[in-house]
C-alpha positions as CSV (number, residue, x, y, z in Angstrom):
1,M,-134.6,178.8,-22.3
2,T,-133.3,182.3,-21.7
3,A,-130.4,184.7,-22.2
4,E,-128.7,186.3,-19.3
5,I,-125.6,188.4,-18.9
6,A,-123.3,189.3,-16.0
7,I,-120.7,192.0,-16.5
8,L,-118.2,192.8,-13.7
9,N,-115.5,195.4,-13.2
10,K,-114.0,196.9,-10.1
11,E,-116.9,199.3,-9.6
12,A,-120.0,197.2,-10.1
13,V,-121.9,194.2,-11.4
14,A,-124.5,194.6,-14.2
15,L,-127.1,191.8,-14.6
16,A,-129.5,191.5,-17.5
17,A,-132.1,188.9,-18.3
18,D,-134.9,188.5,-20.8
19,S,-138.5,187.6,-19.7
20,A,-139.4,184.6,-21.9
21,V,-140.7,181.6,-20.0
22,T,-141.5,178.3,-21.8
23,A,-144.2,176.0,-20.7
24,G,-144.9,172.6,-22.3
25,E,-143.2,170.9,-25.2
26,G,-143.7,170.3,-28.9
27,E,-147.0,171.5,-30.4
28,G,-148.3,172.3,-26.9
29,M,-145.4,174.7,-26.1
30,K,-146.4,178.1,-24.9
31,I,-144.0,181.1,-24.4
32,F,-144.8,183.9,-22.0
33,T,-142.9,187.1,-21.6
34,T,-143.5,187.8,-17.9
35,G,-140.8,185.7,-16.2
36,N,-138.7,187.2,-13.4
37,K,-135.1,186.0,-13.4
38,I,-133.2,188.5,-11.4
39,F,-133.7,188.9,-7.6
40,E,-132.3,190.8,-4.7
41,L,-130.8,188.4,-2.2
42,S,-131.0,191.1,0.5
43,P,-133.1,194.3,0.6
44,K,-130.1,196.2,2.0
45,M,-126.9,194.3,0.9
46,P,-125.2,194.6,-2.6
47,V,-125.9,191.0,-3.7
48,G,-128.1,189.6,-6.5
49,V,-129.3,186.3,-7.9
50,M,-130.1,185.2,-11.4
51,V,-131.9,182.0,-12.4
52,Y,-132.1,180.3,-15.7
53,N,-133.4,177.2,-17.5
54,N,-136.2,176.6,-14.9
55,A,-138.6,178.9,-13.1
56,Q,-139.1,176.3,-10.4
57,F,-137.0,173.9,-8.3
58,I,-138.7,170.6,-7.3
59,G,-142.1,172.2,-8.0
60,V,-141.5,175.4,-6.0
61,P,-141.1,178.8,-7.8
62,W,-137.6,180.3,-7.4
63,E,-139.1,183.6,-6.4
64,T,-140.6,181.9,-3.3
65,I,-137.4,180.1,-2.5
66,I,-135.3,183.2,-2.7
67,C,-137.8,185.1,-0.6
68,E,-137.4,182.5,2.1
69,I,-133.6,182.6,1.9
70,R,-133.7,186.4,2.0
71,K,-135.3,186.3,5.4
72,Q,-132.2,184.5,6.8
73,V,-129.6,187.1,5.6
74,P,-128.2,188.8,8.7
75,A,-129.0,192.5,9.1
76,D,-125.3,193.4,8.8
77,G,-124.7,190.9,5.9
78,F,-121.6,188.8,5.5
79,K,-117.9,189.8,5.2
80,S,-117.6,188.1,1.8
81,L,-119.8,186.8,-1.0
82,D,-118.8,183.3,0.2
83,G,-121.0,183.9,3.2
84,Y,-124.0,184.4,1.0
85,I,-123.1,181.4,-1.0
86,R,-123.0,179.2,2.1
87,L,-126.3,180.5,3.3
88,F,-127.9,179.9,-0.1
89,L,-126.6,176.3,-0.5
90,S,-127.2,175.3,3.1
91,Y,-130.9,176.4,3.1
92,F,-131.9,173.4,1.1
93,E,-130.4,170.9,3.5
94,K,-131.9,172.3,6.7
95,G,-135.3,170.7,6.3
96,S,-137.3,173.5,4.7
97,Y,-141.1,173.1,4.7
98,L,-140.9,173.8,1.0
99,F,-139.3,170.5,0.3
100,P,-140.9,167.7,2.3
101,E,-139.3,164.2,2.2
102,K,-142.1,162.8,-0.1
103,K,-141.5,165.5,-2.7
104,Q,-137.7,164.9,-2.6
105,R,-138.3,161.1,-3.1
106,T,-140.7,161.8,-6.1
107,Y,-138.2,164.1,-7.7
108,F,-135.4,161.5,-7.2
109,M,-137.4,158.9,-9.0
110,E,-138.1,161.3,-11.9
111,H,-134.3,161.7,-12.0
112,I,-133.8,157.9,-12.3
113,Y,-136.6,157.6,-14.9
114,Y,-134.8,160.2,-17.0
115,C,-131.5,158.3,-16.8
116,C,-133.2,155.0,-17.7
117,W,-135.2,156.4,-20.6
118,R,-132.1,158.1,-22.0
119,T,-130.3,154.7,-21.9
120,K,-133.2,152.9,-23.4
121,D,-133.3,155.3,-26.3
122,I,-129.6,154.6,-27.0
123,I,-130.4,150.8,-27.0
124,V,-133.4,151.1,-29.3
125,E,-131.3,153.2,-31.7
126,R,-128.6,150.6,-31.8
127,V,-131.0,147.7,-32.2
128,D,-132.8,149.5,-35.1
129,K,-129.5,150.0,-36.9
130,E,-128.7,146.3,-36.5
131,L,-132.1,145.4,-37.9
132,E,-131.4,147.5,-41.0
133,K,-128.3,145.3,-41.6
134,R,-129.7,141.9,-40.7
135,K,-133.2,140.6,-40.0
136,P,-134.4,139.1,-37.8
137,L,-132.4,139.3,-34.6
138,S,-132.7,136.4,-32.2
139,E,-133.3,137.1,-28.5
140,R,-129.8,136.0,-27.7
141,S,-128.4,138.5,-30.3
142,I,-130.5,141.3,-28.8
143,K,-129.4,140.3,-25.3
144,I,-125.7,140.5,-26.3
145,L,-126.3,143.8,-28.1
146,V,-128.1,145.3,-25.1
147,S,-125.2,144.1,-22.9
148,N,-122.7,145.7,-25.2
149,V,-124.6,149.0,-25.4
150,I,-124.9,149.3,-21.6
151,R,-121.2,148.3,-21.1
152,D,-120.2,151.0,-23.6
153,E,-122.4,153.5,-21.8
154,L,-120.9,152.7,-18.5
155,N,-117.4,153.1,-20.0
156,D,-118.4,156.5,-21.3
157,W,-119.6,157.5,-17.8
158,R,-116.4,156.3,-16.3
159,S,-114.5,158.5,-18.7
160,L,-116.3,161.5,-17.3
161,E,-115.5,160.8,-13.6
162,E,-113.4,164.0,-13.5
163,Y,-116.8,165.9,-13.3
164,E,-117.3,164.3,-9.9
165,R,-114.9,166.9,-8.5
166,S,-117.3,169.8,-9.3
167,S,-120.4,167.9,-8.0
168,S,-121.7,168.1,-4.5
169,I,-122.6,164.4,-4.6
170,K,-119.6,162.1,-4.8
171,L,-119.6,158.5,-6.1
172,N,-119.8,157.0,-2.7
173,M,-122.7,159.2,-1.7
174,G,-124.4,158.3,-5.0
175,G,-123.9,154.6,-4.1
176,E,-125.6,155.2,-0.7
177,L,-128.6,156.8,-2.4
178,I,-128.9,153.9,-4.9
179,K,-128.7,151.4,-2.0
180,Y,-131.3,153.4,0.0
181,Y,-133.8,153.5,-2.9
182,R,-132.7,150.2,-4.5
183,S,-136.1,148.4,-4.6
184,S,-137.8,151.5,-6.2
185,I,-135.0,151.8,-8.7
186,Q,-135.4,148.1,-9.6
187,Q,-139.1,148.8,-10.3
188,I,-138.2,151.7,-12.6
189,I,-135.7,149.6,-14.5
190,D,-138.4,146.9,-14.9
191,T,-140.9,149.5,-16.1
192,V,-138.7,151.3,-18.5
193,F,-136.9,148.4,-20.1
194,Q,-139.9,145.9,-19.9
195,K,-139.3,143.2,-22.5
196,I,-135.7,144.2,-23.3
197,P,-133.6,141.2,-22.4
198,M,-130.9,141.9,-19.7
199,S,-128.5,139.5,-18.0
200,K,-127.6,139.8,-14.4
201,D,-124.3,141.5,-15.2
202,T,-126.1,143.9,-17.5
203,R,-128.5,144.9,-14.7
204,K,-125.5,145.4,-12.5
205,N,-123.9,147.7,-15.0
206,M,-127.2,149.6,-15.3
207,F,-127.1,150.3,-11.6
208,E,-123.5,151.5,-12.0
209,I,-124.7,153.9,-14.7
210,I,-127.4,155.2,-12.5
211,K,-124.9,155.7,-9.6
212,R,-122.8,157.9,-11.9
213,F,-125.8,159.8,-13.2
214,V,-126.9,160.5,-9.7
215,S,-123.4,161.6,-8.7
216,Y,-122.4,163.8,-11.6
217,G,-124.9,163.5,-14.4
218,T,-127.5,166.2,-15.1
219,D,-131.1,166.3,-16.2
220,E,-131.2,169.1,-18.8
221,I,-135.0,169.4,-18.5
222,Q,-135.3,169.7,-14.8
223,N,-132.1,171.5,-13.7
224,T,-131.7,175.2,-12.9
225,G,-128.8,177.5,-13.3
226,I,-128.0,179.8,-10.4
227,V,-125.8,182.9,-10.5
228,I,-124.9,184.8,-7.4
229,A,-123.0,188.1,-7.7
230,G,-122.1,191.1,-5.6
231,F,-120.0,192.3,-2.7
232,G,-119.3,191.2,0.8
233,E,-119.1,193.8,3.5
234,E,-115.3,193.6,3.6
235,E,-114.7,193.2,-0.2
236,A,-113.7,196.2,-2.2
237,F,-114.4,194.5,-5.6
238,P,-117.3,192.2,-6.7
239,S,-117.2,188.5,-7.4
240,L,-119.5,186.0,-9.0
241,R,-120.3,182.3,-8.5
242,S,-122.5,180.1,-10.6
243,F,-124.1,176.6,-10.1
244,I,-126.3,174.1,-11.8
245,F,-128.9,172.8,-9.3
246,D,-130.1,169.2,-10.2
247,G,-132.1,168.1,-7.2
248,L,-132.5,167.5,-3.5
249,F,-132.2,163.9,-2.7
250,N,-132.9,162.5,0.8
251,G,-131.8,165.9,2.3
252,K,-128.7,166.3,0.1
253,L,-128.6,169.1,-2.4
254,K,-127.1,168.1,-5.8
255,Y,-125.3,170.9,-7.6
256,S,-122.3,171.3,-9.7
257,K,-120.0,174.4,-9.9
258,G,-120.0,176.6,-13.0
259,P,-118.1,179.7,-14.1
260,R,-116.8,182.0,-11.4
261,S,-114.9,185.3,-11.3
262,V,-113.2,187.3,-8.6
263,I,-112.4,190.9,-9.6
264,G,-109.1,192.1,-8.3
265,E,-105.6,193.1,-9.2
266,N,-105.2,190.3,-11.8
267,I,-108.7,190.4,-13.2
268,A,-110.1,193.9,-14.0
269,A,-113.3,192.8,-15.8
270,S,-115.4,189.8,-16.8
271,I,-118.3,189.1,-19.1
272,F,-120.4,185.9,-18.6
273,P,-123.3,184.8,-20.7
274,F,-125.6,182.2,-19.3
275,A,-128.0,179.8,-21.1
276,Q,-128.2,181.0,-24.7
277,G,-124.9,182.8,-25.1
278,E,-123.9,182.3,-28.8
279,M,-124.5,185.9,-29.7
280,V,-122.3,187.1,-26.8
281,A,-119.6,184.8,-28.0
282,R,-119.9,186.3,-31.5
283,F,-119.5,189.8,-29.9
284,M,-116.6,188.8,-27.7
285,E,-114.7,186.5,-30.1
286,G,-115.7,187.8,-33.5
287,V,-116.9,184.4,-34.7
288,D,-119.8,182.1,-34.0
289,P,-118.9,179.2,-31.7
290,D,-120.9,176.8,-33.9
291,Y,-118.8,177.9,-36.9
292,R,-115.6,177.3,-34.9
293,Q,-116.8,173.8,-34.0
294,A,-117.8,173.1,-37.6
295,E,-114.3,174.2,-38.7
296,R,-112.6,171.9,-36.2
297,D,-114.8,169.0,-37.3
298,F,-114.0,169.7,-40.9
299,M,-110.3,169.9,-40.2
300,S,-110.4,166.5,-38.4
301,E,-112.3,164.9,-41.3
302,L,-109.9,166.4,-43.8
303,S,-106.9,165.0,-41.8
304,E,-108.4,161.5,-42.1
305,K,-109.3,161.7,-45.8
306,F,-106.1,163.5,-46.8
307,A,-103.8,160.7,-45.5
308,G,-106.0,158.1,-47.2
309,A,-106.0,159.9,-50.6
310,I,-102.2,160.2,-50.6
311,V,-101.5,156.6,-49.6
312,K,-104.1,155.2,-52.0
313,N,-102.2,156.3,-55.1
314,L,-98.8,155.1,-54.0
315,K,-97.6,152.0,-56.0
316,K,-94.3,151.1,-54.6
317,Y,-95.3,150.4,-51.0
318,S,-96.6,147.3,-49.3
319,S,-99.9,147.3,-47.3
320,R,-98.1,147.5,-44.0
321,E,-95.9,150.4,-45.3
322,K,-99.0,152.2,-46.5
323,E,-100.6,151.8,-43.1
324,N,-97.5,153.2,-41.3
325,L,-97.2,156.1,-43.8
326,S,-100.9,156.9,-43.4
327,A,-100.6,157.0,-39.6
328,Q,-97.6,159.3,-39.9
329,I,-99.4,161.7,-42.2
330,K,-102.5,161.7,-40.0
331,D,-100.3,162.6,-36.9
332,E,-98.6,165.4,-38.8
333,C,-101.9,166.8,-40.1
334,K,-103.3,166.7,-36.5
335,R,-100.2,168.6,-35.3
336,I,-100.6,171.2,-38.0
337,F,-104.3,171.6,-37.3
338,N,-103.8,171.8,-33.6
339,N,-101.2,174.6,-34.1
340,Y,-103.7,176.4,-36.4
341,D,-106.5,176.1,-33.8
342,K,-104.2,177.5,-31.1
343,G,-103.2,180.3,-33.4
344,M,-106.8,181.2,-34.1
345,D,-107.5,181.2,-30.3
346,R,-104.6,183.6,-29.8
347,E,-105.9,185.9,-32.6
348,I,-109.3,185.9,-31.1
349,E,-107.9,186.7,-27.6
350,E,-105.6,189.4,-28.9
351,H,-107.8,191.2,-31.4
352,F,-111.3,190.7,-29.9
353,T,-111.7,189.4,-26.3
354,T,-108.9,191.4,-24.7
355,P,-109.7,194.8,-26.3
356,I,-113.4,194.5,-25.3
357,T,-112.5,193.4,-21.7
358,G,-110.1,196.3,-21.5
359,V,-112.9,198.8,-22.3
360,V,-115.4,197.0,-19.9
361,A,-112.8,197.4,-17.1
362,V,-113.2,201.2,-17.2
363,L,-116.9,201.4,-18.0
364,P,-119.1,203.5,-15.6
365,K,-122.1,201.7,-14.1
366,T,-124.7,203.2,-16.5
367,E,-122.7,202.0,-19.5
368,M,-122.3,198.6,-18.1
369,A,-126.1,198.4,-17.8
370,K,-126.5,199.5,-21.4
371,L,-124.0,196.9,-22.6
372,A,-125.6,194.1,-20.6
373,E,-129.0,194.9,-22.0
374,A,-127.7,195.2,-25.5
375,L,-126.1,191.8,-25.4
376,V,-129.3,190.1,-24.2
377,N,-131.2,192.0,-26.9
378,L,-128.9,190.7,-29.6
379,T,-129.9,187.1,-28.7
380,S,-133.6,188.2,-28.6
381,I,-133.4,189.7,-32.0
382,K,-131.8,186.6,-33.5
383,R,-134.5,184.4,-32.0
384,K,-137.2,186.8,-33.3
385,F,-136.0,186.8,-36.9
386,S,-135.1,183.1,-37.2
387,S,-137.0,179.9,-37.8
388,V,-136.5,178.6,-34.2
389,S,-138.9,179.3,-31.3
390,E,-138.7,182.7,-29.7
391,T,-137.3,181.4,-26.4
392,V,-135.6,184.8,-25.7
393,A,-137.8,187.8,-25.7
394,E,-138.2,191.3,-24.3
395,P,-138.8,193.0,-21.9
396,I,-135.2,192.9,-20.6
397,D,-134.7,193.4,-16.9
398,V,-131.5,195.1,-15.9
399,A,-129.9,195.6,-12.4
400,V,-126.6,197.1,-11.3
401,I,-125.0,196.2,-8.0
402,S,-122.3,198.4,-6.5
403,K,-120.7,199.0,-3.2
404,S,-122.0,202.6,-2.9
405,D,-125.6,202.2,-4.2
406,G,-126.3,198.5,-3.4
407,F,-128.8,196.7,-5.6
408,V,-130.4,199.1,-8.1
409,W,-133.0,198.3,-10.8
410,I,-132.2,200.1,-14.0
411,K,-135.1,198.4,-15.9
412,K,-137.8,196.2,-14.4
413,K,-141.0,195.2,-16.0
414,S,-144.2,196.2,-14.1
415,Y,-147.1,193.9,-13.5
């Protein structure tokens, strides 16, 4: 993992990233503090790239990939940042020697394995819970349970189809990939699920899950975050685009769109944390996001229990009347808690986020760099003095991109 910050105002973009790189998992995990995560996209143009979550893409270091893309930037640049974005995204689909077809196929199969193992884990968990209630389970009972779990999983994926809009691979394209690799996918399903009984309809539903995973699912272990920020030649103010890269399948790049910002008359400044951003959220919002979520969960639970506690002690109502009254109380509680939640969001925006953004809008370049470094350092300090792994660590690299000076390193670790 990592912690990265992008700060934009009308004058410049400040980028900061830690240097921690994690290799391996569990007891074999090693953390090195030599990773490069900020790069120039052009030696002359005011555009930079940050990467997070993975130092490689399909086995190729991002430093190598960006070096190859850099060679293709025209000497006079592009009129807008969109030109650099198009160049960056199209590079992967032009048949680069870095990503031969065999490597793409291997990566795609790993993608499918991840989806199948994830689904199998859910099935095993459900079966184990049933075994705690009643033993033994017949093969027919297990088959029905597996069918229900996979059907529920498919319904969950269908409920997320709105994410298809932000993905470069649509459902029909995902279906074509599944058809193209069908025999190999069938072998993966047989290998992963082995003795788990599955009916013909259940297998069909599993293929539908895989299609949706290929289209708009993400492999949290393999994916990479990409941030591209800076100025086009005919842009007075900077902008930022971010993406999650998930693979290159049969010549088609899979990515989804992330946060973006275009500085102009309506937006004077922006602060974006990437990867581990909870300390930035505390700074910007005055409250930890985990605390806010715990508060929402508690309020929701309280709403359920409060209605039940009131209705339980009522003597003059029938069971049907109690159910209706309980539902009315729950609805009223939810309305009150939703208003409370919206009120808290307004308070946070008015008293924390807006004042900070207002100051950032007028910061000079050197102060933007200091703020970016400080925000990454906050996360580094938290990781250093907590019981979790130190996945964010110094040194912190800092760069500033401006129209007048181009891409300038403020701090960069030496070899």
